[in-house]
A tleap script that builds the chain and sets N, CA, C and O, in Angstrom:
source leaprc.protein.ff14SB
mol = sequence {
  NMET THR ASN ARG LEU GLU THR PRO ALA PRO
  ARG ARG LEU ALA CYS SER GLY CYS GLY THR
  GLU PHE THR CYS THR LEU SER GLY PRO CYS
  TRP CYS SER GLU GLU THR VAL ARG LEU PRO
  MET PRO VAL ASP GLY GLY ASP CYS LEU CYS
  ARG ASP CYS LEU ARG LYS ALA ALA ALA GLN
  ALA ALA ALA SER PRO GLN CSER
}
set mol.1.N position { 23.953 -16.342 -11.595 }
set mol.1.CA position { 23.519 -16.357 -10.211 }
set mol.1.C position { 23.132 -14.940 -9.806 }
set mol.1.O position { 23.777 -13.976 -10.217 }
set mol.2.N position { 22.094 -14.814 -9.011 }
set mol.2.CA position { 21.607 -13.516 -8.560 }
set mol.2.C position { 22.372 -13.077 -7.324 }
set mol.2.O position { 22.628 -13.874 -6.422 }
set mol.3.N position { 22.728 -11.818 -7.291 }
set mol.3.CA position { 23.378 -11.243 -6.126 }
set mol.3.C position { 22.294 -10.913 -5.100 }
set mol.3.O position { 21.534 -9.965 -5.294 }
set mol.4.N position { 22.215 -11.669 -4.030 }
set mol.4.CA position { 21.161 -11.488 -3.030 }
set mol.4.C position { 21.366 -10.242 -2.180 }
set mol.4.O position { 20.452 -9.829 -1.466 }
set mol.5.N position { 22.543 -9.640 -2.244 }
set mol.5.CA position { 22.789 -8.428 -1.477 }
set mol.5.C position { 22.248 -7.195 -2.183 }
set mol.5.O position { 22.111 -6.137 -1.569 }
set mol.6.N position { 21.944 -7.319 -3.452 }
set mol.6.CA position { 21.422 -6.211 -4.223 }
set mol.6.C position { 19.953 -6.016 -3.887 }
set mol.6.O position { 19.165 -6.955 -3.998 }
set mol.7.N position { 19.572 -4.805 -3.476 }
set mol.7.CA position { 18.174 -4.552 -3.176 }
set mol.7.C position { 17.487 -3.966 -4.396 }
set mol.7.O position { 18.030 -3.068 -5.041 }
set mol.8.N position { 16.305 -4.458 -4.720 }
set mol.8.CA position { 15.603 -3.936 -5.880 }
set mol.8.C position { 15.170 -2.490 -5.664 }
set mol.8.O position { 14.940 -2.058 -4.535 }
set mol.9.N position { 15.064 -1.765 -6.747 }
set mol.9.CA position { 14.614 -0.379 -6.678 }
set mol.9.C position { 13.147 -0.352 -6.262 }
set mol.9.O position { 12.406 -1.291 -6.550 }
set mol.10.N position { 12.719 0.716 -5.585 }
set mol.10.CA position { 11.309 0.826 -5.222 }
set mol.10.C position { 10.427 0.780 -6.472 }
set mol.10.O position { 10.794 1.294 -7.528 }
set mol.11.N position { 9.254 0.152 -6.328 }
set mol.11.CA position { 8.304 0.096 -7.438 }
set mol.11.C position { 7.566 1.418 -7.539 }
set mol.11.O position { 7.241 2.040 -6.527 }
set mol.12.N position { 7.303 1.842 -8.768 }
set mol.12.CA position { 6.464 3.013 -9.006 }
set mol.12.C position { 5.056 2.500 -9.248 }
set mol.12.O position { 4.838 1.684 -10.143 }
set mol.13.N position { 4.112 2.964 -8.470 }
set mol.13.CA position { 2.732 2.525 -8.575 }
set mol.13.C position { 1.804 3.709 -8.774 }
set mol.13.O position { 2.143 4.848 -8.451 }
set mol.14.N position { 0.633 3.421 -9.309 }
set mol.14.CA position { -0.450 4.400 -9.362 }
set mol.14.C position { -1.523 3.892 -8.407 }
set mol.14.O position { -1.920 2.728 -8.474 }
set mol.15.N position { -1.980 4.745 -7.539 }
set mol.15.CA position { -2.996 4.384 -6.556 }
set mol.15.C position { -4.238 3.853 -7.265 }
set mol.15.O position { -4.732 4.469 -8.209 }
set mol.16.N position { -4.735 2.715 -6.808 }
set mol.16.CA position { -5.935 2.148 -7.425 }
set mol.16.C position { -7.183 2.924 -7.031 }
set mol.16.O position { -8.256 2.695 -7.590 }
set mol.17.N position { -7.055 3.841 -6.075 }
set mol.17.CA position { -8.193 4.655 -5.669 }
set mol.17.C position { -8.309 5.967 -6.430 }
set mol.17.O position { -9.402 6.356 -6.841 }
set mol.18.N position { -7.168 6.658 -6.622 }
set mol.18.CA position { -7.227 7.992 -7.223 }
set mol.18.C position { -6.247 8.201 -8.373 }
set mol.18.O position { -6.335 9.201 -9.085 }
set mol.19.N position { -5.322 7.273 -8.562 }
set mol.19.CA position { -4.364 7.397 -9.659 }
set mol.19.C position { -3.080 8.124 -9.315 }
set mol.19.O position { -2.197 8.237 -10.165 }
set mol.20.N position { -2.947 8.623 -8.088 }
set mol.20.CA position { -1.723 9.304 -7.668 }
set mol.20.C position { -0.550 8.334 -7.724 }
set mol.20.O position { -0.664 7.189 -7.286 }
set mol.21.N position { 0.578 8.791 -8.263 }
set mol.21.CA position { 1.765 7.939 -8.307 }
set mol.21.C position { 2.520 8.010 -6.986 }
set mol.21.O position { 2.617 9.062 -6.355 }
set mol.22.N position { 3.053 6.855 -6.586 }
set mol.22.CA position { 3.863 6.773 -5.369 }
set mol.22.C position { 4.807 5.593 -5.504 }
set mol.22.O position { 4.711 4.820 -6.457 }
set mol.23.N position { 5.724 5.453 -4.546 }
set mol.23.CA position { 6.674 4.345 -4.588 }
set mol.23.C position { 6.348 3.337 -3.495 }
set mol.23.O position { 5.772 3.678 -2.462 }
set mol.24.N position { 6.724 2.101 -3.743 }
set mol.24.CA position { 6.538 1.012 -2.797 }
set mol.24.C position { 7.862 0.269 -2.688 }
set mol.24.O position { 8.442 -0.121 -3.702 }
set mol.25.N position { 8.335 0.076 -1.485 }
set mol.25.CA position { 9.590 -0.607 -1.249 }
set mol.25.C position { 9.301 -1.979 -0.657 }
set mol.25.O position { 9.029 -2.093 0.538 }
set mol.26.N position { 9.357 -3.009 -1.474 }
set mol.26.CA position { 9.055 -4.360 -1.019 }
set mol.26.C position { 10.186 -4.968 -0.207 }
set mol.26.O position { 9.952 -5.859 0.609 }
set mol.27.N position { 11.413 -4.497 -0.421 }
set mol.27.CA position { 12.567 -5.128 0.218 }
set mol.27.C position { 12.949 -4.494 1.550 }
set mol.27.O position { 13.931 -4.902 2.171 }
set mol.28.N position { 12.197 -3.521 1.987 }
set mol.28.CA position { 12.541 -2.870 3.240 }
set mol.28.C position { 11.366 -2.092 3.760 }
set mol.28.O position { 10.245 -2.276 3.286 }
set mol.29.N position { 11.592 -1.230 4.719 }
set mol.29.CA position { 10.490 -0.464 5.284 }
set mol.29.C position { 9.853 0.439 4.226 }
set mol.29.O position { 10.546 1.150 3.499 }
set mol.30.N position { 8.562 0.399 4.158 }
set mol.30.CA position { 7.811 1.220 3.210 }
set mol.30.C position { 7.008 2.240 4.019 }
set mol.30.O position { 6.773 2.037 5.210 }
set mol.31.N position { 6.597 3.312 3.395 }
set mol.31.CA position { 5.834 4.337 4.102 }
set mol.31.C position { 4.570 3.753 4.723 }
set mol.31.O position { 4.128 4.220 5.772 }
set mol.32.N position { 3.981 2.735 4.088 }
set mol.32.CA position { 2.726 2.192 4.615 }
set mol.32.C position { 2.938 1.444 5.931 }
set mol.32.O position { 1.995 1.288 6.708 }
set mol.33.N position { 4.144 0.986 6.188 }
set mol.33.CA position { 4.399 0.300 7.463 }
set mol.33.C position { 4.389 1.284 8.626 }
set mol.33.O position { 4.284 0.877 9.783 }
set mol.34.N position { 4.497 2.577 8.326 }
set mol.34.CA position { 4.443 3.607 9.361 }
set mol.34.C position { 3.007 3.953 9.739 }
set mol.34.O position { 2.770 4.586 10.768 }
set mol.35.N position { 2.042 3.535 8.903 }
set mol.35.CA position { 0.635 3.835 9.163 }
set mol.35.C position { 0.116 2.940 10.286 }
set mol.35.O position { 0.536 1.790 10.417 }
set mol.36.N position { -0.789 3.468 11.086 }
set mol.36.CA position { -1.341 2.686 12.189 }
set mol.36.C position { -2.444 1.742 11.726 }
set mol.36.O position { -2.751 0.764 12.407 }
set mol.37.N position { -3.034 2.025 10.583 }
set mol.37.CA position { -4.125 1.195 10.068 }
set mol.37.C position { -3.568 -0.004 9.318 }
set mol.37.O position { -2.518 0.082 8.682 }
set mol.38.N position { -4.270 -1.108 9.397 }
set mol.38.CA position { -3.898 -2.301 8.641 }
set mol.38.C position { -5.145 -2.782 7.913 }
set mol.38.O position { -6.131 -3.162 8.543 }
set mol.39.N position { -5.098 -2.764 6.608 }
set mol.39.CA position { -6.199 -3.256 5.791 }
set mol.39.C position { -5.712 -4.460 5.004 }
set mol.39.O position { -4.522 -4.560 4.706 }
set mol.40.N position { -6.607 -5.372 4.664 }
set mol.40.CA position { -6.181 -6.512 3.847 }
set mol.40.C position { -5.781 -6.056 2.450 }
set mol.40.O position { -6.272 -5.042 1.954 }
set mol.41.N position { -4.894 -6.805 1.825 }
set mol.41.CA position { -4.508 -6.506 0.450 }
set mol.41.C position { -5.722 -6.688 -0.440 }
set mol.41.O position { -6.556 -7.550 -0.165 }
set mol.42.N position { -5.843 -5.904 -1.494 }
set mol.42.CA position { -7.001 -6.026 -2.385 }
set mol.42.C position { -7.071 -7.404 -3.038 }
set mol.42.O position { -6.049 -7.965 -3.435 }
set mol.43.N position { -8.264 -7.933 -3.144 }
set mol.43.CA position { -8.467 -9.227 -3.792 }
set mol.43.C position { -9.146 -9.063 -5.142 }
set mol.43.O position { -9.389 -10.045 -5.844 }
set mol.44.N position { -9.455 -7.816 -5.507 }
set mol.44.CA position { -10.149 -7.557 -6.762 }
set mol.44.C position { -9.196 -7.243 -7.914 }
set mol.44.O position { -9.619 -6.729 -8.949 }
set mol.45.N position { -7.921 -7.548 -7.736 }
set mol.45.CA position { -6.944 -7.264 -8.778 }
set mol.45.C position { -6.336 -5.879 -8.671 }
set mol.45.O position { -5.436 -5.538 -9.438 }
set mol.46.N position { -6.816 -5.071 -7.724 }
set mol.46.CA position { -6.272 -3.738 -7.528 }
set mol.46.C position { -4.906 -3.806 -6.866 }
set mol.46.O position { -4.475 -4.864 -6.408 }
set mol.47.N position { -4.250 -2.694 -6.824 }
set mol.47.CA position { -2.942 -2.637 -6.184 }
set mol.47.C position { -3.062 -1.783 -4.927 }
set mol.47.O position { -4.168 -1.509 -4.462 }
set mol.48.N position { -1.962 -1.376 -4.397 }
set mol.48.CA position { -1.908 -0.591 -3.167 }
set mol.48.C position { -2.579 0.767 -3.343 }
set mol.48.O position { -2.814 1.230 -4.459 }
set mol.49.N position { -2.875 1.382 -2.214 }
set mol.49.CA position { -3.446 2.719 -2.184 }
set mol.49.C position { -2.383 3.717 -1.744 }
set mol.49.O position { -1.452 3.367 -1.019 }
set mol.50.N position { -2.531 4.967 -2.189 }
set mol.50.CA position { -1.643 6.025 -1.719 }
set mol.50.C position { -1.987 6.321 -0.258 }
set mol.50.O position { -2.982 5.821 0.265 }
set mol.51.N position { -1.171 7.123 0.382 }
set mol.51.CA position { -1.359 7.429 1.799 }
set mol.51.C position { -2.750 8.009 2.074 }
set mol.51.O position { -3.416 7.592 3.021 }
set mol.52.N position { -3.192 8.965 1.256 }
set mol.52.CA position { -4.499 9.593 1.487 }
set mol.52.C position { -5.641 8.603 1.311 }
set mol.52.O position { -6.551 8.565 2.139 }
set mol.53.N position { -5.613 7.799 0.248 }
set mol.53.CA position { -6.686 6.826 0.014 }
set mol.53.C position { -6.668 5.720 1.063 }
set mol.53.O position { -7.724 5.211 1.438 }
set mol.54.N position { -5.487 5.344 1.539 }
set mol.54.CA position { -5.395 4.345 2.597 }
set mol.54.C position { -6.064 4.866 3.863 }
set mol.54.O position { -6.800 4.137 4.528 }
set mol.55.N position { -5.810 6.113 4.189 }
set mol.55.CA position { -6.419 6.702 5.380 }
set mol.55.C position { -7.934 6.831 5.230 }
set mol.55.O position { -8.676 6.595 6.183 }
set mol.56.N position { -8.396 7.211 4.021 }
set mol.56.CA position { -9.843 7.295 3.774 }
set mol.56.C position { -10.493 5.917 3.895 }
set mol.56.O position { -11.558 5.788 4.498 }
set mol.57.N position { -9.862 4.888 3.327 }
set mol.57.CA position { -10.402 3.533 3.398 }
set mol.57.C position { -10.439 3.053 4.839 }
set mol.57.O position { -11.378 2.365 5.238 }
set mol.58.N position { -9.433 3.406 5.621 }
set mol.58.CA position { -9.391 3.030 7.036 }
set mol.58.C position { -10.524 3.695 7.803 }
set mol.58.O position { -11.159 3.066 8.649 }
set mol.59.N position { -10.779 4.966 7.508 }
set mol.59.CA position { -11.857 5.690 8.184 }
set mol.59.C position { -13.215 5.074 7.833 }
set mol.59.O position { -14.084 4.939 8.695 }
set mol.60.N position { -13.388 4.702 6.564 }
set mol.60.CA position { -14.635 4.072 6.136 }
set mol.60.C position { -14.807 2.709 6.798 }
set mol.60.O position { -15.907 2.359 7.225 }
set mol.61.N position { -13.726 1.942 6.885 }
set mol.61.CA position { -13.784 0.626 7.514 }
set mol.61.C position { -14.121 0.749 9.002 }
set mol.61.O position { -14.858 -0.073 9.546 }
set mol.62.N position { -13.583 1.770 9.648 }
set mol.62.CA position { -13.846 1.971 11.071 }
set mol.62.C position { -15.279 2.423 11.305 }
set mol.62.O position { -15.864 2.109 12.341 }
set mol.63.N position { -15.852 3.157 10.355 }
set mol.63.CA position { -17.199 3.671 10.507 }
set mol.63.C position { -18.279 2.661 10.147 }
set mol.63.O position { -19.422 2.786 10.588 }
set mol.64.N position { -17.919 1.652 9.341 }
set mol.64.CA position { -18.926 0.668 8.929 }
set mol.64.C position { -19.121 -0.369 10.022 }
set mol.64.O position { -18.177 -0.736 10.721 }
set mol.65.N position { -20.369 -0.843 10.164 }
set mol.65.CA position { -20.628 -1.865 11.192 }
set mol.65.C position { -19.929 -3.173 10.872 }
set mol.65.O position { -19.860 -3.591 9.716 }
set mol.66.N position { -19.416 -3.807 11.902 }
set mol.66.CA position { -18.730 -5.089 11.739 }
set mol.66.C position { -19.761 -6.197 11.656 }
set mol.66.O position { -20.732 -6.197 12.413 }
set mol.67.N position { -19.565 -7.149 10.738 }
set mol.67.CA position { -20.501 -8.269 10.598 }
set mol.67.C position { -20.133 -9.389 11.522 }
set mol.67.O position { -20.809 -10.418 11.545 }
savepdb mol mol.pdb
quit
């Protein structure tokens, strides 16, 4: 039986934008939840972005015309 009180360790990821390594905490507050921007999760098989790439993607999304 799994101990549900045990929290998993943060995942180590490499940014799909630049390759920078960072951690992701799925079981609790993550650094990305502190960001004001909200982008959809990648559908192209990519993973999360680091803080800098997330901010760049947000700026690009804000600058592009909405369809």
